[in-house]
N, C-alpha and C positions, 0 to 999 in steps of 0.2 A: 312949708314950701321949699325952704332951704335944704331940708333933709331929703325931700323927694328929688330935687335937682342933683344932690350929691349921689344918691343911689343910682340915678340914671347914668350919670357920668362914670361912676364906678363900674356899672354893668357894661358900658360901652368899652371902657379900658380893658376889662377882663376879657371881653369878646375879641378885642384887637390882639391882646397877648396870646389868646388861644389860636387865632388865625396865624400869627407869626410863628408859633410853636409848630403848627402843622406844616407850614412852609419849610421850616428848618428841618423837621424830620424827613420830609420828602427830599430835600436837597442833600441831606446826609445819605439817604438811600441811593440816590443817583450817583453821588461821588463814590460810594463803596462799589457800586456796580461798575463804574468806569475804571476804578483802580484795580479790581480783582477779577473781572470777567472779560473774556474776549468778545468784542462786539460782533464778530462774524459768526462764531459758533455758539456763543452763549455758555461755553465751558469756562471753568476757572482758568486763570492765566498763570504765567510763570511766577509772578510776585506772590500770588496766593499759594501756589504749590510750594515755593521755598519756605514761606512762613509756616504752612501746615506741616511740611516735612521736618523743619526744625523743632516744632512743638512735639511731633511724634517721636523724634529721636530722643529728646529730653525725657519724655514720659517713659519711653522704653528703657532708657538708662536707669531711671529711678526705680522701675519695677523689675529690672533685670530681665527684660523680654527682648526678643528679636523682632525686627520689622522687615518687610520686603517692599521693594519698589520695582514696578514694571515700566519699562521704557518702550514706547512704540515709535519707531522711526520710519518715515515714509521715504524709502530710497528713491533717489532721482525725481523727487517731486518738482524740482525746478524745470525738468524737461516737460512736465505736464503743462506748466504755465507757459513755457517757451513755445511749445508746439500747438497747444489747444487754446491758449489765452488765459488770462487771469480770471475771467468770469467763470470759465469752466473749472479752473483750479479751486476757486471759491466754492463752487457747487460740490466738488469732490470732498472738500474739507467739511462742508455742512452735512453731507451724507454720513461721513465717518463720525462726526460729532454726535449726530442723532443716534448712532448705534451705541453710544456710551451713556446717553441720557436715560434716566429712569423712565419707564413707561407710564 
């Protein structure tokens, strides 16, 4: 009887630990998403880009390779927000972002 009780409590503890592990994994995923992705467009953000670029630069230096970076600048984007409103500007950014996401 004592062994059966011990086994049931142990199984319950193991299940609770597994549930907490799943919650932790999901929390880590959400934190990563918040830290490295833009909430509006879903694209990687500046923090991710700087980290990725630094890693790419170091890898290129080790291998004696060149890397290239393309910068896309939206000239006068502020005027879109000022004249058409921020909601319209957000829609423009979403459309542009979707053109960069894989199909």
